[in-house]
C-alpha positions as a Markdown table, in Angstrom:
| # | Residue | x | y | z |
|---|---|---|---|---|
| 1 | Met | -52.5 | 82.6 | 55.3 |
| 2 | Thr | -48.7 | 82.4 | 55.4 |
| 3 | Arg | -48.8 | 80.2 | 58.4 |
| 4 | Ser | -51.2 | 77.8 | 56.7 |
| 5 | Ile | -48.9 | 77.4 | 53.7 |
| 6 | Ala | -45.9 | 76.7 | 55.9 |
| 7 | Ala | -47.8 | 74.1 | 57.9 |
| 8 | Phe | -48.8 | 72.4 | 54.6 |
| 9 | Trp | -45.2 | 72.1 | 53.3 |
| 10 | Thr | -44.0 | 70.9 | 56.8 |
| 11 | Val | -46.5 | 67.9 | 56.6 |
| 12 | Val | -45.4 | 67.1 | 53.0 |
| 13 | Ile | -41.7 | 67.0 | 54.0 |
| 14 | Ala | -42.4 | 64.8 | 57.0 |
| 15 | Leu | -44.3 | 62.3 | 55.0 |
| 16 | Ala | -41.5 | 62.1 | 52.4 |
| 17 | Ala | -38.9 | 61.4 | 55.1 |
| 18 | Val | -41.1 | 58.6 | 56.5 |
| 19 | Asp | -41.3 | 56.9 | 53.0 |
| 20 | Thr | -37.5 | 57.2 | 52.5 |
| 21 | Cys | -36.8 | 55.5 | 55.8 |
| 22 | Arg | -39.2 | 52.7 | 55.1 |
| 23 | Ala | -37.6 | 52.1 | 51.7 |
| 24 | Gln | -34.1 | 51.9 | 53.2 |
| 25 | Thr | -35.1 | 49.4 | 55.9 |
| 26 | Thr | -37.2 | 47.0 | 53.8 |
| 27 | Ala | -35.3 | 44.1 | 52.1 |
| 28 | Pro | -35.8 | 44.0 | 48.3 |
| 29 | Glu | -38.0 | 41.2 | 47.0 |
| 30 | Thr | -36.2 | 38.5 | 45.0 |
| 31 | Ala | -38.3 | 36.5 | 42.6 |
| 32 | Gln | -36.9 | 33.0 | 41.8 |
| 33 | Pro | -37.1 | 31.9 | 38.2 |
| 34 | Pro | -39.1 | 28.8 | 37.6 |
| 35 | Thr | -37.3 | 25.5 | 37.0 |
| 36 | Ile | -37.8 | 24.4 | 33.4 |
| 37 | Glu | -38.0 | 20.7 | 32.4 |
| 38 | Arg | -38.9 | 18.9 | 29.2 |
| 39 | Arg | -42.1 | 16.9 | 29.2 |
| 40 | Trp | -43.6 | 14.4 | 26.7 |
| 41 | Thr | -47.1 | 15.5 | 25.9 |
| 42 | Gly | -48.0 | 12.6 | 23.5 |
| 43 | Thr | -47.5 | 14.8 | 20.4 |
| 44 | Gly | -44.0 | 16.0 | 21.2 |
| 45 | Phe | -41.6 | 17.5 | 23.8 |
| 46 | Val | -42.4 | 20.8 | 25.4 |
| 47 | Asp | -40.6 | 23.0 | 27.9 |
| 48 | Ala | -42.8 | 23.5 | 31.0 |
| 49 | Pro | -42.2 | 24.9 | 34.5 |
| 50 | Ala | -41.8 | 22.1 | 36.9 |
| 51 | Thr | -42.8 | 24.3 | 40.0 |
| 52 | Glu | -44.4 | 27.7 | 40.4 |
| 53 | Thr | -42.4 | 29.9 | 42.9 |
| 54 | Ala | -44.4 | 32.6 | 44.6 |
| 55 | Ala | -42.8 | 35.9 | 45.3 |
| 56 | Thr | -42.3 | 36.5 | 49.0 |
| 57 | Asp | -40.6 | 39.1 | 51.1 |
| 58 | Thr | -37.8 | 36.6 | 51.9 |
| 59 | Ala | -36.5 | 34.4 | 49.0 |
| 60 | Ala | -36.2 | 30.6 | 49.6 |
| 61 | Pro | -32.8 | 29.1 | 48.7 |
| 62 | Ala | -32.7 | 27.1 | 45.4 |
| 63 | Val | -32.4 | 23.4 | 45.7 |
| 64 | Ala | -30.2 | 21.6 | 43.0 |
| 65 | Pro | -31.8 | 18.5 | 41.5 |
| 66 | Ser | -30.3 | 15.2 | 42.7 |
| 67 | Ala | -30.0 | 13.8 | 39.1 |
| 68 | Ala | -30.3 | 15.2 | 35.6 |
| 69 | Ala | -33.7 | 14.5 | 34.0 |
| 70 | Thr | -33.6 | 12.0 | 31.1 |
| 71 | Val | -35.6 | 12.1 | 27.9 |
| 72 | Pro | -36.3 | 8.9 | 26.0 |
| 73 | Met | -35.3 | 8.9 | 22.3 |
| 74 | Val | -35.3 | 6.2 | 19.6 |
| 75 | Val | -32.4 | 5.3 | 17.3 |
| 76 | Asn | -33.1 | 5.9 | 13.7 |
| 77 | Gly | -30.3 | 4.1 | 11.8 |
| 78 | Thr | -28.4 | 0.8 | 11.6 |
| 79 | Ala | -25.2 | 0.2 | 13.5 |
| 80 | Val | -25.1 | 3.7 | 15.0 |
| 81 | Asn | -21.7 | 4.3 | 16.8 |
| 82 | Val | -21.7 | 5.1 | 20.5 |
| 83 | Arg | -18.6 | 7.1 | 21.4 |
| 84 | Ser | -17.0 | 8.1 | 24.7 |
| 85 | Gly | -17.3 | 11.8 | 23.9 |
| 86 | Pro | -18.8 | 14.4 | 21.5 |
| 87 | Gly | -16.6 | 13.9 | 18.4 |
| 88 | Met | -15.4 | 11.5 | 15.8 |
| 89 | Tyr | -12.0 | 11.3 | 17.5 |
| 90 | Tyr | -13.4 | 9.8 | 20.7 |
| 91 | Tyr | -13.3 | 6.0 | 21.3 |
| 92 | Glu | -16.0 | 3.9 | 19.7 |
| 93 | Leu | -17.6 | 1.7 | 22.4 |
| 94 | Leu | -20.4 | -0.1 | 20.7 |
| 95 | Lys | -23.1 | 0.1 | 18.0 |
| 96 | Leu | -26.8 | 0.6 | 18.5 |
| 97 | Glu | -29.4 | -1.0 | 16.2 |
| 98 | Asp | -32.4 | 0.7 | 14.7 |
| 99 | Lys | -35.4 | 1.4 | 17.0 |
| 100 | Ala | -33.3 | 1.0 | 20.2 |
| 101 | Thr | -34.4 | 3.3 | 23.0 |
| 102 | Val | -31.9 | 5.4 | 24.8 |
| 103 | Gln | -32.2 | 7.9 | 27.7 |
| 104 | Thr | -30.8 | 11.3 | 26.6 |
| 105 | Leu | -29.1 | 13.8 | 29.0 |
| 106 | Gly | -28.5 | 16.8 | 26.7 |
| 107 | Ser | -26.9 | 17.8 | 23.5 |
| 108 | Ser | -24.0 | 19.9 | 22.2 |
| 109 | Gly | -22.6 | 20.6 | 18.8 |
| 110 | Gly | -24.6 | 18.0 | 16.9 |
| 111 | Trp | -23.9 | 15.3 | 19.6 |
| 112 | Thr | -26.4 | 14.0 | 22.2 |
| 113 | Tyr | -25.3 | 12.7 | 25.6 |
| 114 | Ile | -27.0 | 9.5 | 26.6 |
| 115 | Ala | -27.0 | 7.2 | 29.6 |
| 116 | Pro | -24.6 | 4.2 | 29.0 |
| 117 | Pro | -26.5 | 1.2 | 27.6 |
| 118 | Gln | -26.7 | -1.9 | 29.8 |
| 119 | Ser | -23.9 | -3.6 | 27.9 |
| 120 | Val | -21.4 | -1.0 | 29.0 |
| 121 | Val | -19.4 | -2.1 | 32.1 |
| 122 | Pro | -18.1 | 0.8 | 34.2 |
| 123 | Leu | -14.6 | 0.3 | 35.6 |
| 124 | Ile | -12.6 | 2.2 | 38.1 |
| 125 | Arg | -9.0 | 1.7 | 39.1 |
| 126 | Lys | -8.5 | -0.3 | 42.4 |
| 127 | Ser | -5.9 | 2.2 | 43.5 |
| 128 | Asp | -8.5 | 5.0 | 43.4 |
| 129 | Val | -11.0 | 3.2 | 45.7 |
| 130 | Ala | -11.0 | 2.2 | 49.3 |
| 131 | Ala | -13.1 | -0.9 | 49.5 |
| 132 | Asp | -14.8 | -2.0 | 52.7 |
| 133 | Ala | -14.4 | -5.4 | 54.4 |
| 134 | Ser | -17.2 | -7.0 | 52.4 |
| 135 | Gly | -15.7 | -6.0 | 49.1 |
| 136 | Lys | -19.2 | -4.9 | 47.9 |
| 137 | Ala | -18.9 | -1.2 | 48.5 |
| 138 | Gly | -16.3 | 1.5 | 48.8 |
| 139 | Ser | -15.5 | 5.2 | 48.3 |
| 140 | Val | -13.2 | 7.2 | 46.1 |
| 141 | Ser | -9.8 | 7.6 | 47.9 |
| 142 | Ala | -8.1 | 9.7 | 45.1 |
| 143 | Ala | -8.7 | 13.4 | 44.7 |
| 144 | Met | -10.5 | 12.6 | 41.4 |
| 145 | Ala | -11.2 | 9.2 | 40.0 |
| 146 | Arg | -12.0 | 8.4 | 36.4 |
| 147 | Val | -14.7 | 5.8 | 35.4 |
| 148 | Tyr | -13.8 | 3.9 | 32.3 |
| 149 | Ala | -16.0 | 1.9 | 30.0 |
| 150 | Arg | -15.7 | -1.6 | 28.7 |
| 151 | Asp | -18.1 | -3.3 | 26.2 |
| 152 | Pro | -18.0 | -6.8 | 24.7 |
| 153 | Ala | -17.7 | -5.1 | 21.3 |
| 154 | Ser | -14.8 | -2.9 | 22.5 |
| 155 | Pro | -12.7 | -4.5 | 25.3 |
| 156 | Arg | -10.6 | -1.4 | 25.7 |
| 157 | Thr | -10.5 | 0.1 | 29.2 |
| 158 | Trp | -9.4 | 3.7 | 28.5 |
| 159 | Ala | -12.6 | 5.4 | 27.4 |
| 160 | Val | -13.7 | 7.8 | 30.2 |
| 161 | Ile | -17.5 | 8.0 | 30.8 |
| 162 | Ala | -17.5 | 9.8 | 34.2 |
| 163 | Gln | -15.3 | 11.4 | 36.9 |
| 164 | Leu | -16.0 | 10.9 | 40.6 |
| 165 | Pro | -14.8 | 13.3 | 43.4 |
| 166 | Gln | -13.1 | 12.1 | 46.5 |
| 167 | Ser | -15.2 | 10.3 | 49.1 |
| 168 | Glu | -17.9 | 9.5 | 46.5 |
| 169 | Ala | -19.5 | 6.1 | 47.3 |
| 170 | Val | -19.4 | 3.3 | 44.8 |
| 171 | Thr | -21.0 | -0.1 | 44.6 |
| 172 | Ile | -18.6 | -2.8 | 43.6 |
| 173 | Glu | -20.0 | -5.6 | 41.5 |
| 174 | Gly | -16.9 | -7.4 | 40.4 |
| 175 | Gln | -13.2 | -7.2 | 39.4 |
| 176 | His | -11.4 | -7.0 | 36.1 |
| 177 | Gly | -7.7 | -7.1 | 36.4 |
| 178 | Asp | -6.5 | -3.8 | 38.0 |
| 179 | Tyr | -10.1 | -2.4 | 38.0 |
| 180 | Tyr | -13.2 | -2.8 | 40.0 |
| 181 | Ile | -16.5 | -3.3 | 38.1 |
| 182 | Ile | -18.9 | -0.8 | 39.7 |
| 183 | Ala | -22.6 | 0.2 | 39.3 |
| 184 | Thr | -23.1 | 2.9 | 36.7 |
| 185 | Pro | -22.6 | 6.2 | 38.5 |
| 186 | Ala | -25.3 | 8.9 | 38.1 |
| 187 | Gly | -23.0 | 11.2 | 36.1 |
| 188 | Ala | -21.9 | 8.6 | 33.5 |
| 189 | Arg | -22.6 | 9.5 | 29.9 |
| 190 | Val | -21.7 | 8.5 | 26.4 |
| 191 | Cys | -22.4 | 10.2 | 23.0 |
| 192 | Val | -24.1 | 9.5 | 19.7 |
| 193 | Arg | -24.7 | 11.8 | 16.7 |
| 194 | Ser | -27.9 | 13.8 | 17.2 |
| 195 | Gln | -29.0 | 13.1 | 13.6 |
| 196 | Tyr | -29.6 | 9.4 | 14.4 |
| 197 | Leu | -32.0 | 10.0 | 17.3 |
| 198 | Val | -35.7 | 10.8 | 16.9 |
| 199 | Glu | -38.6 | 11.2 | 19.3 |
| 200 | Pro | -40.7 | 8.2 | 20.1 |
| 201 | Gln | -43.7 | 7.5 | 17.8 |
| 202 | Thr | -46.8 | 9.4 | 18.8 |
| 203 | Val | -49.2 | 7.0 | 20.7 |
| 204 | Glu | -52.2 | 7.3 | 23.0 |
| 205 | Pro | -50.9 | 7.2 | 26.6 |
| 206 | Ser | -52.3 | 4.4 | 28.7 |
| 207 | Arg | -54.5 | 5.4 | 31.7 |
| 208 | Thr | -54.1 | 3.8 | 35.1 |
| 209 | Asp | -57.0 | 5.4 | 37.1 |
| 210 | Glu | -60.1 | 7.5 | 36.7 |
| 211 | Gly | -58.1 | 10.6 | 37.3 |
| 212 | Gly | -56.4 | 10.1 | 33.9 |
| 213 | Ser | -52.8 | 9.9 | 35.1 |
| 214 | Glu | -50.4 | 8.8 | 32.5 |
| 215 | Gly | -48.8 | 5.4 | 32.7 |
| 216 | Pro | -45.5 | 4.2 | 31.1 |
| 217 | Leu | -44.9 | 5.3 | 27.5 |
| 218 | His | -45.7 | 2.6 | 25.0 |
| 219 | Ile | -44.7 | 2.6 | 21.3 |
| 220 | Asp | -47.3 | 1.0 | 18.9 |
| 221 | Thr | -45.0 | -1.1 | 16.7 |
| 222 | Ser | -47.9 | -2.4 | 14.7 |
| 223 | Lys | -48.0 | 1.0 | 12.9 |
| 224 | Val | -44.4 | 0.7 | 11.9 |
| 225 | Glu | -44.1 | -0.1 | 8.2 |
| 226 | Val | -41.4 | -2.8 | 7.6 |
| 227 | Arg | -40.0 | -2.8 | 4.1 |
| 228 | Pro | -37.7 | -5.6 | 3.0 |
| 229 | Ile | -34.2 | -4.5 | 1.8 |
| 230 | Arg | -34.1 | -4.6 | -1.9 |
| 231 | Ile | -30.9 | -6.1 | -3.2 |
| 232 | Asp | -29.6 | -5.3 | -6.7 |
| 233 | Pro | -29.8 | -8.5 | -8.8 |
| 234 | Gln | -26.3 | -7.7 | -10.1 |
| 235 | Ala | -24.8 | -7.6 | -6.6 |
| 236 | Glu | -24.1 | -11.4 | -6.6 |
| 237 | Thr | -22.5 | -11.3 | -10.0 |
| 238 | Leu | -20.3 | -8.4 | -8.8 |
| 239 | Thr | -19.2 | -10.4 | -5.8 |
| 240 | Ser | -18.3 | -13.4 | -8.1 |
| 241 | Ala | -16.4 | -11.1 | -10.5 |
| 242 | Gln | -14.4 | -9.5 | -7.7 |
| 243 | Ala | -13.4 | -12.9 | -6.5 |
| 244 | Met | -12.1 | -13.7 | -10.0 |
| 245 | Val | -10.1 | -10.5 | -10.0 |
| 246 | Lys | -8.4 | -11.5 | -6.7 |
| 247 | Gly | -7.7 | -15.0 | -8.2 |
| 248 | Glu | -6.0 | -13.4 | -11.2 |
| 249 | Leu | -4.0 | -11.0 | -9.0 |
| 250 | Ala | -2.5 | -14.0 | -7.2 |
| 251 | Lys | -0.9 | -15.3 | -10.4 |
| 252 | Pro | 2.4 | -14.1 | -11.9 |
| 253 | Leu | 2.0 | -11.0 | -13.9 |
| 254 | Ala | 2.6 | -12.6 | -17.3 |
| 255 | Glu | 0.0 | -15.3 | -16.6 |
| 256 | Arg | -3.0 | -13.1 | -15.6 |
| 257 | Arg | -5.9 | -13.3 | -18.0 |
| 258 | Trp | -8.6 | -10.6 | -17.9 |
| 259 | Asp | -10.9 | -11.0 | -20.8 |
| 260 | Glu | -13.6 | -13.1 | -19.1 |
| 261 | Val | -13.8 | -11.1 | -15.8 |
| 262 | Glu | -13.6 | -7.8 | -17.7 |
| 263 | Ala | -16.6 | -8.7 | -19.9 |
| 264 | Thr | -18.5 | -9.7 | -16.7 |
| 265 | Leu | -17.8 | -6.5 | -14.9 |
| 266 | Lys | -18.8 | -4.4 | -17.9 |
| 267 | Glu | -22.1 | -6.2 | -18.0 |
| 268 | Val | -22.6 | -5.5 | -14.3 |
| 269 | Ala | -21.9 | -1.8 | -14.8 |
| 270 | Glu | -24.4 | -1.6 | -17.6 |
| 271 | Lys | -27.2 | -3.5 | -16.0 |
| 272 | Ala | -26.9 | -2.6 | -12.3 |
| 273 | Glu | -29.5 | -0.4 | -10.7 |
| 274 | Ala | -27.8 | 0.5 | -7.4 |
| 275 | Asp | -25.2 | 3.2 | -7.5 |
| 276 | Tyr | -22.9 | 1.3 | -5.1 |
| 277 | Val | -22.8 | -1.7 | -7.5 |
| 278 | Lys | -22.0 | 0.5 | -10.5 |
| 279 | Ser | -19.2 | 2.2 | -8.5 |
| 280 | Ala | -17.7 | -1.1 | -7.3 |
| 281 | Ala | -17.8 | -2.5 | -10.8 |
| 282 | Ala | -16.1 | 0.6 | -12.2 |
| 283 | Gln | -13.3 | 0.4 | -9.5 |
| 284 | Ser | -12.7 | -3.3 | -10.4 |
| 285 | Leu | -12.5 | -2.4 | -14.1 |
| 286 | Ala | -10.0 | 0.4 | -13.3 |
| 287 | Val | -7.8 | -2.2 | -11.5 |
| 288 | Ile | -7.9 | -4.5 | -14.6 |
| 289 | Glu | -6.9 | -1.6 | -16.9 |
| 290 | Phe | -4.0 | -0.8 | -14.7 |
| 291 | Gln | -2.9 | -4.5 | -14.6 |
| 292 | Lys | -3.1 | -4.8 | -18.4 |
| 293 | Ser | -0.9 | -1.7 | -18.7 |
| 294 | Leu | 1.6 | -3.3 | -16.4 |
| 295 | Gln | 1.5 | -6.5 | -18.5 |
| 296 | Glu | 2.1 | -4.5 | -21.7 |
| 297 | Lys | 5.1 | -2.8 | -20.2 |
| 298 | Ala | 6.5 | -6.1 | -18.9 |
| 299 | Ala | 6.1 | -7.7 | -22.3 |
| 300 | Lys | 7.9 | -4.8 | -24.0 |
| 301 | Ile | 10.8 | -5.1 | -21.5 |
| 302 | Asp | 11.1 | -8.8 | -22.2 |
| 303 | Ala | 11.1 | -8.3 | -25.9 |
| 304 | Asp | 13.7 | -5.6 | -25.6 |
| 305 | Asn | 15.9 | -7.9 | -23.4 |
| 306 | Gln | 15.6 | -10.8 | -25.9 |
| 307 | Lys | 16.6 | -8.5 | -28.8 |
| 308 | Leu | 19.5 | -7.2 | -26.8 |
| 309 | Gln | 20.7 | -10.8 | -26.0 |
| 310 | Gln | 20.5 | -11.7 | -29.7 |
| 311 | Gln | 22.5 | -8.6 | -30.6 |
| 312 | Leu | 25.1 | -9.5 | -27.9 |
| 313 | Glu | 25.3 | -13.1 | -29.1 |
| 314 | Ala | 25.9 | -11.9 | -32.7 |
| 315 | Ile | 28.6 | -9.6 | -31.6 |
| 316 | Arg | 30.3 | -12.3 | -29.6 |
| 317 | Arg | 30.2 | -14.8 | -32.5 |
| 318 | Glu | 31.5 | -12.2 | -34.9 |
| 319 | Ala | 34.4 | -11.5 | -32.5 |
| 320 | Glu | 35.2 | -15.2 | -32.2 |
| 321 | Gln | 35.2 | -15.6 | -36.0 |
| 322 | Arg | 37.6 | -12.7 | -36.4 |
| 323 | Gln | 39.9 | -14.1 | -33.7 |
| 324 | Ala | 39.8 | -17.5 | -35.4 |
| 325 | Gln | 40.6 | -16.0 | -38.7 |
| 326 | Arg | 43.6 | -14.2 | -37.3 |
| 327 | Met | 44.8 | -17.6 | -35.8 |
| 328 | Gly | 44.3 | -19.4 | -39.1 |
| 329 | Arg | 41.0 | -21.1 | -38.0 |
| 330 | Thr | 37.4 | -20.9 | -39.2 |
| 331 | Gly | 34.6 | -21.3 | -36.6 |
| 332 | Asp | 35.2 | -23.5 | -33.6 |
| 333 | Ser | 36.4 | -26.7 | -35.3 |
| 334 | Pro | 40.2 | -27.6 | -35.3 |
| 335 | Ala | 42.2 | -26.8 | -38.5 |
| 336 | Val | 44.1 | -30.1 | -38.6 |
| 337 | Ser | 44.2 | -31.5 | -35.1 |
| 338 | Tyr | 43.6 | -30.5 | -31.5 |
| 339 | Asp | 45.3 | -27.4 | -30.1 |
| 340 | Phe | 46.7 | -28.7 | -26.8 |
| 341 | Glu | 47.0 | -32.1 | -25.0 |
| 342 | Gly | 48.0 | -32.7 | -21.4 |
| 343 | Val | 46.8 | -33.4 | -17.9 |
| 344 | Leu | 44.0 | -31.1 | -16.8 |
| 345 | Arg | 44.6 | -29.4 | -13.4 |
| 346 | Arg | 42.7 | -26.9 | -11.3 |
| 347 | Met | 44.4 | -23.6 | -10.5 |
| 348 | Thr | 44.9 | -23.1 | -6.8 |
| 349 | Ala | 45.5 | -19.4 | -7.0 |
| 350 | Val | 42.7 | -17.0 | -7.7 |
| 351 | Met | 43.2 | -16.0 | -11.4 |
| 352 | Ala | 41.2 | -15.2 | -14.5 |
| 353 | Phe | 42.0 | -18.8 | -15.6 |
| 354 | Ala | 40.6 | -21.5 | -13.4 |
| 355 | Tyr | 42.3 | -24.5 | -15.1 |
| 356 | Arg | 45.7 | -25.4 | -16.8 |
| 357 | Leu | 47.3 | -28.2 | -18.8 |
| 358 | Glu | 50.5 | -29.8 | -17.7 |
| 359 | Asp | 52.9 | -32.2 | -19.4 |
| 360 | Ala | 54.1 | -35.5 | -17.9 |
| 361 | Gln | 56.8 | -33.7 | -15.9 |
| 362 | Gly | 54.3 | -31.2 | -14.4 |
| 363 | Asn | 55.3 | -28.2 | -16.6 |
| 364 | Tyr | 52.6 | -25.8 | -17.6 |
| 365 | Ile | 51.5 | -26.2 | -21.2 |
| 366 | Cys | 48.8 | -23.5 | -21.2 |
| 367 | Leu | 46.1 | -21.8 | -19.1 |
| 368 | Leu | 42.5 | -22.6 | -19.8 |
| 369 | Asn | 39.3 | -20.7 | -19.5 |
| 370 | Gly | 36.0 | -22.7 | -20.0 |
| 371 | Asn | 32.8 | -24.1 | -18.7 |
| 372 | Ala | 33.5 | -25.4 | -15.2 |
| 373 | Ala | 30.6 | -27.9 | -15.4 |
| 374 | Thr | 32.3 | -29.5 | -18.5 |
| 375 | Met | 35.9 | -29.3 | -17.3 |
| 376 | Glu | 35.6 | -30.2 | -13.6 |
| 377 | Pro | 34.8 | -33.9 | -14.1 |
| 378 | Leu | 38.0 | -34.3 | -16.2 |
| 379 | Val | 40.4 | -32.8 | -13.7 |
| 380 | Gly | 43.5 | -35.1 | -13.2 |
| 381 | Gln | 43.0 | -36.8 | -16.6 |
| 382 | Thr | 44.8 | -36.4 | -19.9 |
| 383 | Val | 42.7 | -34.4 | -22.3 |
| 384 | Arg | 42.7 | -32.8 | -25.7 |
| 385 | Val | 41.6 | -29.2 | -26.0 |
| 386 | Trp | 40.3 | -27.2 | -28.9 |
| 387 | Gly | 39.7 | -23.5 | -28.6 |
| 388 | Ile | 40.8 | -19.9 | -29.3 |
| 389 | Lys | 44.5 | -19.7 | -28.6 |
| 390 | Gly | 46.5 | -16.8 | -27.5 |
| 391 | Phe | 49.6 | -15.7 | -25.6 |
| 392 | Arg | 49.8 | -13.6 | -22.5 |
| 393 | Val | 53.0 | -11.6 | -22.4 |
| 394 | Asp | 52.5 | -10.6 | -18.8 |
| 395 | Leu | 52.3 | -14.3 | -17.8 |
| 396 | Asp | 54.7 | -15.5 | -20.5 |
| 397 | Met | 52.2 | -18.3 | -21.1 |
| 398 | Asn | 50.0 | -19.7 | -23.8 |
| 399 | Val | 46.3 | -19.4 | -23.1 |
| 400 | Cys | 43.2 | -21.0 | -24.6 |
| 401 | Asp | 39.5 | -20.1 | -24.5 |
| 402 | Val | 38.1 | -23.7 | -24.5 |
| 403 | Arg | 35.4 | -24.6 | -27.0 |
| 404 | Arg | 35.8 | -28.3 | -27.0 |
| 405 | Ile | 37.5 | -30.8 | -24.5 |
| 406 | Glu | 37.7 | -34.6 | -24.7 |
| 407 | Leu | 39.6 | -37.4 | -23.0 |
| 408 | Ser | 42.8 | -38.2 | -24.8 |
| 409 | Pro | 42.6 | -41.6 | -26.6 |
| 410 | Gly | 46.3 | -42.3 | -25.9 |
| 411 | Pro | 49.7 | -41.8 | -27.4 |
| 412 | Gly | 49.9 | -42.0 | -31.2 |
| 413 | Gln | 46.1 | -41.9 | -31.6 |
| 414 | Pro | 44.6 | -39.2 | -33.9 |
């Protein structure tokens, strides 16, 4: 009995050892995950395995796709900007119109990568390419070469749409300054906001054979409802009123008249249906209010200046009258006769008095201060002068603030 039990356990241990050796010498099985791609089903996009990979004892190496799969999408918006990267700070290349079809390559952070539209011209620096003898082909000679974009709507040449490694083959289609125009490389991409892209309209796919294989995707545009753009009837009046505002702003501040255009804009703001028309009318009315406030301030300043000038003139005349009274005169008229008579000369030295009177021997009679426009034509002639007389102790000379000057009628004449 004891021998039978020992023999039984010997067989169990031997079998366990055989299983352990077999587990150590057999390579583990590695199952490859299926490749996922997006497919259009006629009702929408679905994720479906492109190939089924069977589990085998030895795993087959994964093969990278030659080019990224593209998914067609349709632009839903007017004048949608295409940029060189996923952000508002990237260069704007062109604008896409509503219903335009694009090939999408992926999305990130609210932006969708698309293949460059046909109008985008890829450029690469000539210094980064080694062209062959035909000039039609070449390869990248730099460690890394940037591919730039140029579009008729954006002739700049510094928006990057791809980067090519060294030795990458390129097809040369032309030249543009320091750049080669090349065929669009496989990795080129630009970006649009994802919110402006929608899936193509659901249609019945065309059949090309009895097996029911799908033909090219067609969009039934007959089912698209086209609505004319409704224009607010006050929009034209608003445009005319805004032109009137510009015309008034071109005039001097004091000559601007706002009553007519202000009444027109108020009517537009009351009757307009579109919010943008109401907002534009309100902005123009705010401009008019600001201009009217400027006019009021300018008018007040002018009135204050006129009042000040009147006060200064009154002070000046009062001072002259007091001076005349002290000199035995009233007003500007001579008491009995003229104050001085002599030959009018111009002072050569720079002084407060620009003119003088001399006697026949050339001696100074007095220094004169008066209106140059009145006195200059009489220089060198004998004149009679009326004015406010005084005496400058520092100059030891009579002075006169001229109020009236005339040619002398001659000796002995009154």
